[in-house]
C-alpha positions as CSV (number, residue, x, y, z in Angstrom):
1,M,-54.4,51.0,6.2
2,P,-58.0,51.2,7.3
3,T,-58.8,53.5,4.4
4,A,-57.5,53.7,0.8
5,A,-54.3,55.8,0.7
6,P,-54.0,58.5,-1.9
7,V,-52.5,57.6,-5.3
8,I,-49.2,59.4,-6.1
9,I,-49.1,60.6,-9.7
10,L,-45.8,61.8,-11.2
11,V,-46.2,63.8,-14.4
12,E,-43.4,63.2,-16.9
13,P,-40.7,62.4,-14.4
14,Q,-37.3,62.5,-15.9
15,L,-34.9,60.4,-13.8
16,G,-35.4,56.8,-12.8
17,E,-33.5,57.6,-9.6
18,N,-36.2,60.2,-8.6
19,I,-39.0,57.7,-9.2
20,G,-37.2,55.2,-7.0
21,M,-36.8,57.7,-4.2
22,V,-40.4,58.6,-4.5
23,A,-41.3,54.9,-4.1
24,R,-39.1,54.7,-1.0
25,A,-40.8,57.8,0.6
26,M,-44.2,56.3,-0.1
27,A,-43.4,53.0,1.5
28,N,-42.1,54.8,4.6
29,F,-45.6,56.1,5.3
30,G,-47.9,53.4,4.0
31,L,-48.6,54.5,0.5
32,G,-48.4,51.9,-2.2
33,E,-50.0,53.1,-5.5
34,L,-47.7,55.1,-7.8
35,R,-48.8,56.2,-11.3
36,L,-46.4,57.7,-13.9
37,V,-47.5,59.9,-16.8
38,N,-45.2,59.5,-19.8
39,P,-41.9,59.0,-18.0
40,R,-39.0,60.3,-20.1
41,D,-36.8,57.2,-19.9
42,G,-39.7,54.7,-20.2
43,W,-40.7,51.9,-17.9
44,P,-39.6,49.6,-16.3
45,N,-36.5,51.3,-15.1
46,E,-33.8,49.5,-13.2
47,K,-32.3,52.7,-11.8
48,A,-35.7,53.4,-10.2
49,R,-35.7,49.9,-8.6
50,S,-32.2,50.4,-7.3
51,A,-33.0,53.8,-5.7
52,A,-36.2,52.5,-4.1
53,S,-34.1,50.7,-1.4
54,N,-36.3,47.5,-1.3
55,A,-39.6,49.3,-1.8
56,D,-40.2,46.7,-4.5
57,H,-43.9,46.4,-3.8
58,V,-44.4,50.0,-4.9
59,I,-42.2,49.6,-8.0
60,D,-43.9,46.4,-9.1
61,A,-47.3,48.0,-8.9
62,V,-46.4,51.1,-10.9
63,V,-48.9,51.9,-13.7
64,V,-47.9,54.1,-16.7
65,F,-50.4,56.4,-18.4
66,P,-50.0,58.3,-21.7
67,D,-51.6,61.5,-20.3
68,L,-52.7,63.1,-17.1
69,A,-56.4,63.0,-17.8
70,S,-56.4,59.2,-18.0
71,A,-54.2,58.9,-14.9
72,V,-56.8,60.7,-12.8
73,A,-59.9,59.4,-14.5
74,D,-61.0,57.0,-11.8
75,L,-60.3,59.4,-8.9
76,N,-62.8,61.5,-7.0
77,F,-60.6,64.2,-5.5
78,V,-57.1,65.3,-6.5
79,F,-54.6,67.8,-5.1
80,A,-52.0,69.4,-7.3
81,T,-48.7,70.4,-5.6
82,T,-47.0,73.6,-6.6
83,A,-44.4,76.0,-5.2
84,R,-45.7,79.1,-6.9
85,E,-48.9,81.1,-7.0
86,R,-51.2,80.1,-9.9
87,D,-54.0,82.0,-11.6
88,G,-57.4,80.5,-11.2
89,F,-60.1,79.9,-8.6
90,K,-58.8,76.9,-6.7
91,E,-58.4,76.7,-3.0
92,V,-54.9,76.5,-1.7
93,R,-54.1,74.3,1.4
94,G,-51.0,73.7,3.5
95,P,-49.8,70.1,3.8
96,V,-51.3,69.5,7.3
97,E,-54.8,70.5,6.2
98,A,-54.4,68.7,3.0
99,G,-53.4,65.5,4.8
100,R,-56.5,65.7,7.0
101,M,-58.8,66.4,4.0
102,L,-57.4,63.4,2.1
103,R,-58.0,61.2,5.2
104,G,-61.6,62.4,5.6
105,R,-62.4,61.8,1.9
106,A,-60.8,58.4,1.9
107,A,-62.7,57.4,5.0
108,S,-65.9,58.3,3.1
109,G,-64.9,55.8,0.4
110,L,-63.6,58.4,-2.1
111,R,-60.5,57.7,-4.2
112,T,-58.0,60.5,-3.9
113,G,-54.7,61.4,-5.5
114,I,-51.8,63.9,-5.4
115,L,-50.1,65.3,-8.5
116,F,-46.4,66.1,-8.7
117,G,-44.8,67.8,-11.6
118,R,-41.5,67.6,-13.5
119,E,-38.2,68.0,-11.8
120,R,-37.3,71.2,-13.7
121,F,-40.5,73.2,-13.6
122,G,-43.4,71.3,-12.0
123,L,-46.9,71.2,-13.5
124,Y,-48.3,73.3,-16.3
125,N,-51.4,75.4,-15.6
126,E,-53.6,73.2,-17.7
127,E,-52.4,70.2,-15.6
128,V,-53.2,72.0,-12.3
129,S,-56.6,72.8,-13.7
130,L,-57.4,69.0,-13.7
131,A,-57.0,69.0,-9.9
132,D,-59.7,70.0,-7.4
133,E,-57.4,72.0,-5.1
134,I,-53.8,73.1,-4.7
135,V,-51.4,72.1,-1.9
136,T,-48.2,74.1,-1.3
137,F,-45.5,73.9,1.3
138,P,-44.4,76.7,3.7
139,V,-40.9,76.9,2.4
140,D,-38.4,79.8,2.2
141,P,-39.6,81.8,-0.8
142,R,-36.0,82.5,-1.7
143,F,-35.5,78.8,-2.3
144,A,-38.9,77.2,-2.8
145,S,-38.0,74.3,-5.1
146,L,-38.3,70.8,-3.6
147,N,-37.0,67.6,-5.0
148,I,-39.9,65.4,-6.1
149,A,-39.1,62.7,-3.5
150,Q,-38.9,65.4,-0.8
151,A,-42.4,66.7,-1.8
152,V,-43.8,63.2,-1.8
153,L,-42.2,62.5,1.5
154,L,-43.9,65.5,3.1
155,M,-47.3,64.7,1.8
156,S,-46.9,61.0,2.7
157,Y,-46.0,61.9,6.2
158,E,-49.0,64.2,6.6
159,W,-51.2,61.4,5.3
160,M,-49.8,59.0,7.9
161,K,-50.0,61.5,10.7
162,S,-53.6,62.4,9.9
163,G,-54.5,58.7,10.7
164,L,-52.9,58.6,14.1
165,E,-55.1,58.7,17.2
166,D,-52.7,61.4,18.5
167,E,-50.7,63.2,15.9
168,T,-47.8,63.6,18.3
169,Q,-47.4,59.9,19.0
170,T,-44.2,58.1,18.1
171,N,-43.3,54.4,17.5
172,F,-41.2,54.2,20.7
173,S,-40.6,56.4,23.7
174,G,-37.9,57.1,26.2
175,P,-37.5,55.2,29.4
176,E,-40.0,55.7,32.2
177,M,-38.2,57.1,35.2
178,K,-39.4,57.9,38.7
179,P,-39.0,61.6,39.6
180,A,-36.5,62.2,42.3
181,T,-37.8,62.9,45.8
182,K,-36.6,65.9,47.8
183,D,-34.8,63.5,50.1
184,E,-32.8,62.2,47.2
185,L,-32.1,65.7,46.0
186,H,-31.0,66.8,49.5
187,G,-28.7,63.8,49.7
188,L,-27.0,64.9,46.5
189,F,-26.7,68.5,47.9
190,N,-25.1,67.3,51.1
191,H,-22.8,64.8,49.3
192,L,-21.6,67.5,46.9
193,E,-21.2,70.2,49.5
194,S,-19.1,67.9,51.7
195,A,-16.9,66.9,48.8
196,L,-16.4,70.6,47.8
197,E,-15.7,71.6,51.4
198,A,-13.0,69.0,51.6
199,R,-11.3,70.5,48.6
200,G,-11.4,74.1,49.7
201,Y,-14.0,75.2,47.2
202,F,-15.9,77.5,49.5
203,R,-13.5,80.4,49.7
204,P,-13.6,82.9,51.3
205,A,-15.6,81.2,54.1
206,T,-17.9,84.3,54.4
207,K,-19.2,83.6,50.9
208,K,-20.1,80.0,51.5
209,P,-23.8,80.4,52.3
210,K,-24.3,82.3,49.0
211,M,-22.2,79.8,47.0
212,V,-24.3,77.0,48.5
213,D,-27.5,78.8,47.6
214,N,-26.3,79.3,44.0
215,L,-25.3,75.6,43.7
216,R,-28.6,74.4,44.9
217,S,-30.5,76.8,42.6
218,V,-28.6,75.3,39.6
219,L,-29.3,71.7,40.6
220,T,-33.0,72.2,41.4
221,R,-33.8,73.9,38.1
222,A,-33.5,70.7,35.9
223,G,-36.1,68.5,37.7
224,F,-34.1,65.3,38.1
225,F,-35.1,61.7,38.0
226,S,-33.9,59.2,40.6
227,P,-31.5,57.4,38.2
228,E,-29.9,60.7,37.2
229,L,-29.2,61.5,40.8
230,K,-27.6,58.1,41.3
231,V,-25.3,58.9,38.4
232,L,-24.3,62.3,39.9
233,R,-23.7,60.7,43.3
234,G,-21.5,58.2,41.6
235,V,-19.5,61.0,40.0
236,V,-19.0,62.7,43.3
237,A,-18.1,59.5,45.1
238,S,-15.5,58.6,42.5
239,L,-13.9,62.1,42.7
240,D,-13.9,61.8,46.5
241,Y,-12.2,58.5,46.6
242,F,-9.8,58.3,43.7
243,S,-7.2,60.7,42.3
244,P,-4.7,60.8,39.4
245,K,-2.1,59.2,41.7
246,E,-4.5,56.5,42.9
247,P,-6.9,56.0,39.9
248,R,-9.7,53.5,39.9
249,G,-8.6,50.0,39.0
250,K,-5.5,50.0,41.1
251,G,-7.3,48.9,44.2
252,Y,-9.0,50.9,46.9
253,P,-6.7,53.8,48.0
254,E,-4.9,52.7,51.2
255,R,-5.3,56.0,53.0
256,K,-9.0,56.1,52.5
257,A,-9.3,52.5,53.4
258,R,-7.8,53.2,56.8
259,V,-10.1,56.2,57.3
260,D,-13.2,54.1,56.4
261,L,-12.1,51.2,58.7
262,A,-11.8,53.7,61.6
263,A,-15.1,55.2,60.8
264,H,-16.8,51.9,60.8
265,S,-15.4,50.8,64.1
266,G,-13.1,48.0,62.9
267,G,-15.1,46.6,60.0
268,A,-13.1,44.2,57.8
269,G,-11.5,45.9,54.8
270,S,-8.9,45.2,52.2
271,D,-6.5,47.3,50.2
272,E,-7.6,45.3,47.1
273,D,-11.3,46.1,47.6
274,D,-12.1,48.5,44.7
275,T,-15.6,49.3,45.8
276,P,-16.3,53.0,46.4
277,P,-19.2,54.4,48.4
278,V,-22.8,54.4,47.1
279,G,-23.2,55.2,43.4
280,G,-19.6,54.9,42.4
281,R,-20.0,51.6,40.5
282,G,-22.4,53.2,38.1
283,L,-19.6,55.0,36.2
284,D,-17.5,52.0,35.1
285,N,-16.6,52.1,31.4
286,D,-14.3,49.1,31.7
């Protein structure tokens, strides 16, 4: 990380498994310094290492302190997390703003930290008083309690996101696809219309223009890409050339082979040629 990540401080954590899951959440988003204040079951704790899912670098670097004051003594700015309103004069931030504030202070060379309380009831007021500001999460007030690892994960995520050039960027993206041209889209319309006409879909005939308009309205709404249209053309082609009585894989249907040969003025064909028109090959699952 280009700047020093916040220190995560757990005050009197009770379960080793929770400490391990906190370490895992920290490692997910680039945080590596975990401090424990008087852990109930002592330290080291093999249950914590097991629950950390290979975040051993976080577990190995854990430092234990006898009290909170000593755990924050070397830090310049500290957030205290809480799910309930506290008496006092401290500013209250949401996680997004808190993440950006931590990033800004760390970029200035300040050492920062985030306090998390006990599993059962969080931090005491006197512990919150040792922090500079409060951070709370926009949770449903009817069920505001978060697991420690969940809370650490949220703050770790906001820390990582605040350091991205674009906060919406991801580690990978979907395939780049060329938008379909109107010519390709019209080709699909004509192909589908012909297939439906052959199957007697447009009934009564007087309603065909409106039915065609509705069909085109549905297909133009999505904004297709070229590969998507090829898939749809393949679907229509397969429906056009194969049936339950003559399924794909049994050879090119003899009747349609004769029709195609006639249409192509004597072109060489074979009953064993299993190649449908344009696009049909794209749907093989064999």
